N, C-alpha and C positions, 0 to 999 in steps of 0.2 A: 615653174619648178619641175624638175624631172620626178618620176615616180621611183621611189626607192624600195628596195626590198625591206622586209621587217628587220632583218639583220643590219643592213646598211643604216637604216634610220636609227635603230638603237645604238650602233657604234657612233654615228654622228651626235646623237644625244649625250652619250658618255663623254665624248671629247668636249663637247659644249660645256658640260657641267664640270669637267676636270679644269677648265680655263675659268669658269665662273667662281669655283670655290675659293681659290686664292685671292682673286680680285674682290670678291665680297668681304672676305676676311680683312683685307687691306682697307678696303672702304670703311668698315666698322671701326677699325683702330684709328683712322685718319678723322672720323667724325666724334670720336669720344673727346669730350672737352679737356683741354690740356691741364685744367685745375683739378680735374676729377680723378678718381681711381681708375685703374684699368677697365677696359670693357668687361671682362670676366668678373672683376669684383663687383662692378656696377650691376651685372646681371644677378650676382648673388644677393646684393642689397634688395634688388627689385623682387626677386623671389621671396624674400623675408617679408617685404611689404605686401605682397600680394597674398601669401598663405600663412603668414604668422610664424612664430617661433617653430623651429624644426629640429628634429634630431640630426646629427651630422650625417649619418648614412642616408637618410631621406633627402637631405639637401643635395648631397652628391648625386644621388639617382635623379632628382628632378632636373638638376643642370647637366646631366650626363657627363660627369666627370669622375675621375678615380678618387678613392679614399685619400690617397697621398696628396693629390692636388687640392682637395677640399680642406685638408687639414692645414696646408701652408697658406691657402687664401683666408681662411678664417683666423689664422694666427696673425697675419698681417693686419686684417681688419680690426681685430681685437686690439693690437698695438696702436692702431690709429683712433680707437675709441668709436668706431662705427657700428660694430656688433659686440655683444656679450656672450659669454659662454657659461653654463651652468650645468650641474649635474641634472639628468633627466630624473624627475621625481618618480615616474613610473617604472623607471628601469635604471638602477644605480650604474650600470655598466656603460651607458651611453651619455652623450652630451647634448644639450639643447642649445641651439644658437638663436639669438634674438637680436633685432634691430634695436640700436640705441637712439635716443633723441637726436643725437649728432648724426647717426646714420640716416634718420628719416629726413633731416634737414638737408643733408648732402644729396639725397635723391630728390628732394623737392627742387633743389637748385639745379642739378646737372641732368636728371633724366629727361625732362621736357627738350632741353637743348640737344641731347643726343638724338632722341627721337625725331626732331624736326630736322636735324642735319642727316641723318641716315635715310630718312624717307624721302628726301629730296631727290635721289637718284630715280625713284619711280615717276617723278614728274617729267622725266625725259621720255617716257612711253606714253602713247595714246591711251585714253580712258578705257578703250575696248581691251587693250592689251593688258592693262592693270587689272582688269576684271578677269580676264583668262588666267592670269598668274594666280590671283586670288582663288579661283576655283580649282586649278590644278596643284598648287604647291601643297596643300594639306593632304591631298591624295598621294602625291609622290613621297611626302614625308612619312606617311603611314605604310606605304609599300616598302619604303627602305627599312623601317623599324621592323616590320614583319619578317623581311628577309634576313636581317641581323638576328633576330631571335631563332630563326631556323638554323642559321649557321652556328651562332654562338651557343646555342642550346639553352 
């Protein structure tokens, strides 16, 4: 492999990740069980399972989505009986979202299927490359979050 300048290497990585993003998003969508709710709704249910009931704003922040988006997702999940909405006892101005028994059963049924399907893509890589990705990905994720904070303020 030719030696690249730092700028060329960074440009090549940017191009590679520009291609990776849509492919990964499509893969995740394809792997979401057809009888399940959408991937983003499944993520929301999973966040409630992992962290318990949450205020609407905290849930939006943890999923890195807008307030408008979380409101529509929760409304859809409430109508399906998978989550419930209640006034926040500590702050009457906010709403707390909780996983219902039906929501827990939905996750119990579909989350393992989803995880198995989506993670199969990594089986196409040798173990050494999987380990490299495990080491690099959190570092890159944090670097991106730091840069976003600097720019967005």
